Chimera marker file (.cmm) of the C-alpha trace (Angstrom):
<marker_set name="trace">
<marker id="1" x="38.297" y="114.350" z="123.860" r="1" g="1" b="0" radius="0.5"/>
<marker id="2" x="39.200" y="116.244" z="127.008" r="1" g="1" b="0" radius="0.5"/>
<marker id="3" x="39.094" y="114.938" z="130.569" r="1" g="1" b="0" radius="0.5"/>
<marker id="4" x="35.595" y="116.307" z="131.333" r="1" g="1" b="0" radius="0.5"/>
<marker id="5" x="34.035" y="114.372" z="128.472" r="1" g="1" b="0" radius="0.5"/>
<marker id="6" x="35.888" y="111.250" z="129.562" r="1" g="1" b="0" radius="0.5"/>
<marker id="7" x="34.671" y="111.597" z="133.160" r="1" g="1" b="0" radius="0.5"/>
<marker id="8" x="31.075" y="112.188" z="132.040" r="1" g="1" b="0" radius="0.5"/>
<marker id="9" x="31.186" y="109.126" z="129.766" r="1" g="1" b="0" radius="0.5"/>
<marker id="10" x="32.550" y="107.012" z="132.630" r="1" g="1" b="0" radius="0.5"/>
<marker id="11" x="29.731" y="108.218" z="134.914" r="1" g="1" b="0" radius="0.5"/>
<marker id="12" x="27.088" y="107.443" z="132.271" r="1" g="1" b="0" radius="0.5"/>
<marker id="13" x="28.609" y="104.011" z="131.569" r="1" g="1" b="0" radius="0.5"/>
<marker id="14" x="28.704" y="103.228" z="135.305" r="1" g="1" b="0" radius="0.5"/>
<marker id="15" x="25.032" y="104.210" z="135.704" r="1" g="1" b="0" radius="0.5"/>
<marker id="16" x="24.074" y="102.082" z="132.693" r="1" g="1" b="0" radius="0.5"/>
<marker id="17" x="25.928" y="99.074" z="134.105" r="1" g="1" b="0" radius="0.5"/>
<marker id="18" x="24.156" y="99.479" z="137.454" r="1" g="1" b="0" radius="0.5"/>
<marker id="19" x="20.733" y="99.804" z="135.810" r="1" g="1" b="0" radius="0.5"/>
<marker id="20" x="21.262" y="96.780" z="133.577" r="1" g="1" b="0" radius="0.5"/>
<marker id="21" x="22.663" y="94.765" z="136.464" r="1" g="1" b="0" radius="0.5"/>
<marker id="22" x="19.605" y="95.462" z="138.605" r="1" g="1" b="0" radius="0.5"/>
<marker id="23" x="17.340" y="94.564" z="135.671" r="1" g="1" b="0" radius="0.5"/>
<marker id="24" x="18.835" y="91.100" z="135.223" r="1" g="1" b="0" radius="0.5"/>
<marker id="25" x="19.699" y="90.303" z="138.855" r="1" g="1" b="0" radius="0.5"/>
<marker id="26" x="17.550" y="87.660" z="140.545" r="1" g="1" b="0" radius="0.5"/>
<marker id="27" x="15.279" y="89.171" z="143.172" r="1" g="1" b="0" radius="0.5"/>
<marker id="28" x="14.757" y="87.769" z="146.654" r="1" g="1" b="0" radius="0.5"/>
<marker id="29" x="11.438" y="86.068" z="147.395" r="1" g="1" b="0" radius="0.5"/>
<marker id="30" x="8.880" y="88.351" z="148.995" r="1" g="1" b="0" radius="0.5"/>
<marker id="31" x="5.340" y="87.420" z="150.001" r="1" g="1" b="0" radius="0.5"/>
<marker id="32" x="4.057" y="90.923" z="149.287" r="1" g="1" b="0" radius="0.5"/>
<marker id="33" x="5.366" y="90.894" z="145.728" r="1" g="1" b="0" radius="0.5"/>
<marker id="34" x="5.161" y="87.221" z="144.737" r="1" g="1" b="0" radius="0.5"/>
<marker id="35" x="1.681" y="86.368" z="146.013" r="1" g="1" b="0" radius="0.5"/>
<marker id="36" x="-1.318" y="87.776" z="144.210" r="1" g="1" b="0" radius="0.5"/>
<marker id="37" x="-3.127" y="89.031" z="147.305" r="1" g="1" b="0" radius="0.5"/>
<marker id="38" x="-0.121" y="90.420" z="149.178" r="1" g="1" b="0" radius="0.5"/>
<marker id="39" x="-0.976" y="88.483" z="152.312" r="1" g="1" b="0" radius="0.5"/>
<marker id="40" x="1.538" y="86.595" z="154.435" r="1" g="1" b="0" radius="0.5"/>
<marker id="41" x="1.329" y="83.011" z="155.644" r="1" g="1" b="0" radius="0.5"/>
<marker id="42" x="0.937" y="83.835" z="159.359" r="1" g="1" b="0" radius="0.5"/>
<marker id="43" x="-2.118" y="86.064" z="159.421" r="1" g="1" b="0" radius="0.5"/>
<marker id="44" x="-3.313" y="85.103" z="162.902" r="1" g="1" b="0" radius="0.5"/>
<marker id="45" x="-0.240" y="86.277" z="164.827" r="1" g="1" b="0" radius="0.5"/>
<marker id="46" x="-0.191" y="89.972" z="163.887" r="1" g="1" b="0" radius="0.5"/>
<marker id="47" x="-3.027" y="92.419" z="164.582" r="1" g="1" b="0" radius="0.5"/>
<marker id="48" x="-4.864" y="93.290" z="161.379" r="1" g="1" b="0" radius="0.5"/>
<marker id="49" x="-5.716" y="96.826" z="160.387" r="1" g="1" b="0" radius="0.5"/>
<marker id="50" x="-7.063" y="98.339" z="157.215" r="1" g="1" b="0" radius="0.5"/>
<marker id="51" x="-7.046" y="101.717" z="155.525" r="1" g="1" b="0" radius="0.5"/>
<marker id="52" x="-10.020" y="102.825" z="153.421" r="1" g="1" b="0" radius="0.5"/>
<marker id="53" x="-9.804" y="105.808" z="151.077" r="1" g="1" b="0" radius="0.5"/>
<marker id="54" x="-13.026" y="107.479" z="149.984" r="1" g="1" b="0" radius="0.5"/>
<marker id="55" x="-13.161" y="110.313" z="147.502" r="1" g="1" b="0" radius="0.5"/>
<marker id="56" x="-16.139" y="111.553" z="145.520" r="1" g="1" b="0" radius="0.5"/>
<marker id="57" x="-16.300" y="114.405" z="143.091" r="1" g="1" b="0" radius="0.5"/>
<marker id="58" x="-17.471" y="117.553" z="144.840" r="1" g="1" b="0" radius="0.5"/>
<marker id="59" x="-17.167" y="116.012" z="148.330" r="1" g="1" b="0" radius="0.5"/>
<marker id="60" x="-14.452" y="115.991" z="150.925" r="1" g="1" b="0" radius="0.5"/>
<marker id="61" x="-12.100" y="113.022" z="150.755" r="1" g="1" b="0" radius="0.5"/>
<marker id="62" x="-11.922" y="110.653" z="153.730" r="1" g="1" b="0" radius="0.5"/>
<marker id="63" x="-9.260" y="108.324" z="155.055" r="1" g="1" b="0" radius="0.5"/>
<marker id="64" x="-10.520" y="105.697" z="157.510" r="1" g="1" b="0" radius="0.5"/>
<marker id="65" x="-8.096" y="103.611" z="159.555" r="1" g="1" b="0" radius="0.5"/>
<marker id="66" x="-9.642" y="100.533" z="161.174" r="1" g="1" b="0" radius="0.5"/>
<marker id="67" x="-7.520" y="99.014" z="163.929" r="1" g="1" b="0" radius="0.5"/>
<marker id="68" x="-8.427" y="95.544" z="165.137" r="1" g="1" b="0" radius="0.5"/>
<link id1="1" id2="2" r="1" g="1" b="0" radius="0.2"/>
<link id1="2" id2="3" r="1" g="1" b="0" radius="0.2"/>
<link id1="3" id2="4" r="1" g="1" b="0" radius="0.2"/>
<link id1="4" id2="5" r="1" g="1" b="0" radius="0.2"/>
<link id1="5" id2="6" r="1" g="1" b="0" radius="0.2"/>
<link id1="6" id2="7" r="1" g="1" b="0" radius="0.2"/>
<link id1="7" id2="8" r="1" g="1" b="0" radius="0.2"/>
<link id1="8" id2="9" r="1" g="1" b="0" radius="0.2"/>
<link id1="9" id2="10" r="1" g="1" b="0" radius="0.2"/>
<link id1="10" id2="11" r="1" g="1" b="0" radius="0.2"/>
<link id1="11" id2="12" r="1" g="1" b="0" radius="0.2"/>
<link id1="12" id2="13" r="1" g="1" b="0" radius="0.2"/>
<link id1="13" id2="14" r="1" g="1" b="0" radius="0.2"/>
<link id1="14" id2="15" r="1" g="1" b="0" radius="0.2"/>
<link id1="15" id2="16" r="1" g="1" b="0" radius="0.2"/>
<link id1="16" id2="17" r="1" g="1" b="0" radius="0.2"/>
<link id1="17" id2="18" r="1" g="1" b="0" radius="0.2"/>
<link id1="18" id2="19" r="1" g="1" b="0" radius="0.2"/>
<link id1="19" id2="20" r="1" g="1" b="0" radius="0.2"/>
<link id1="20" id2="21" r="1" g="1" b="0" radius="0.2"/>
<link id1="21" id2="22" r="1" g="1" b="0" radius="0.2"/>
<link id1="22" id2="23" r="1" g="1" b="0" radius="0.2"/>
<link id1="23" id2="24" r="1" g="1" b="0" radius="0.2"/>
<link id1="24" id2="25" r="1" g="1" b="0" radius="0.2"/>
<link id1="25" id2="26" r="1" g="1" b="0" radius="0.2"/>
<link id1="26" id2="27" r="1" g="1" b="0" radius="0.2"/>
<link id1="27" id2="28" r="1" g="1" b="0" radius="0.2"/>
<link id1="28" id2="29" r="1" g="1" b="0" radius="0.2"/>
<link id1="29" id2="30" r="1" g="1" b="0" radius="0.2"/>
<link id1="30" id2="31" r="1" g="1" b="0" radius="0.2"/>
<link id1="31" id2="32" r="1" g="1" b="0" radius="0.2"/>
<link id1="32" id2="33" r="1" g="1" b="0" radius="0.2"/>
<link id1="33" id2="34" r="1" g="1" b="0" radius="0.2"/>
<link id1="34" id2="35" r="1" g="1" b="0" radius="0.2"/>
<link id1="35" id2="36" r="1" g="1" b="0" radius="0.2"/>
<link id1="36" id2="37" r="1" g="1" b="0" radius="0.2"/>
<link id1="37" id2="38" r="1" g="1" b="0" radius="0.2"/>
<link id1="38" id2="39" r="1" g="1" b="0" radius="0.2"/>
<link id1="39" id2="40" r="1" g="1" b="0" radius="0.2"/>
<link id1="40" id2="41" r="1" g="1" b="0" radius="0.2"/>
<link id1="41" id2="42" r="1" g="1" b="0" radius="0.2"/>
<link id1="42" id2="43" r="1" g="1" b="0" radius="0.2"/>
<link id1="43" id2="44" r="1" g="1" b="0" radius="0.2"/>
<link id1="44" id2="45" r="1" g="1" b="0" radius="0.2"/>
<link id1="45" id2="46" r="1" g="1" b="0" radius="0.2"/>
<link id1="46" id2="47" r="1" g="1" b="0" radius="0.2"/>
<link id1="47" id2="48" r="1" g="1" b="0" radius="0.2"/>
<link id1="48" id2="49" r="1" g="1" b="0" radius="0.2"/>
<link id1="49" id2="50" r="1" g="1" b="0" radius="0.2"/>
<link id1="50" id2="51" r="1" g="1" b="0" radius="0.2"/>
<link id1="51" id2="52" r="1" g="1" b="0" radius="0.2"/>
<link id1="52" id2="53" r="1" g="1" b="0" radius="0.2"/>
<link id1="53" id2="54" r="1" g="1" b="0" radius="0.2"/>
<link id1="54" id2="55" r="1" g="1" b="0" radius="0.2"/>
<link id1="55" id2="56" r="1" g="1" b="0" radius="0.2"/>
<link id1="56" id2="57" r="1" g="1" b="0" radius="0.2"/>
<link id1="57" id2="58" r="1" g="1" b="0" radius="0.2"/>
<link id1="58" id2="59" r="1" g="1" b="0" radius="0.2"/>
<link id1="59" id2="60" r="1" g="1" b="0" radius="0.2"/>
<link id1="60" id2="61" r="1" g="1" b="0" radius="0.2"/>
<link id1="61" id2="62" r="1" g="1" b="0" radius="0.2"/>
<link id1="62" id2="63" r="1" g="1" b="0" radius="0.2"/>
<link id1="63" id2="64" r="1" g="1" b="0" radius="0.2"/>
<link id1="64" id2="65" r="1" g="1" b="0" radius="0.2"/>
<link id1="65" id2="66" r="1" g="1" b="0" radius="0.2"/>
<link id1="66" id2="67" r="1" g="1" b="0" radius="0.2"/>
<link id1="67" id2="68" r="1" g="1" b="0" radius="0.2"/>
</marker_set>
């Protein structure tokens, strides 16, 4: 085995360790991910806005942004 194969195997092993480590590492709590609706606890403090996507076959697609 020459040095190029050794370096490539080290790179692949390092990437595999990083991928497996991120798979089994405990994630931080996030309201967006851990609650089913994605809403936060303090809804009244921030201004609410919504984005609506409309697309029909044969028609022009629309993106509506509603700021409140």
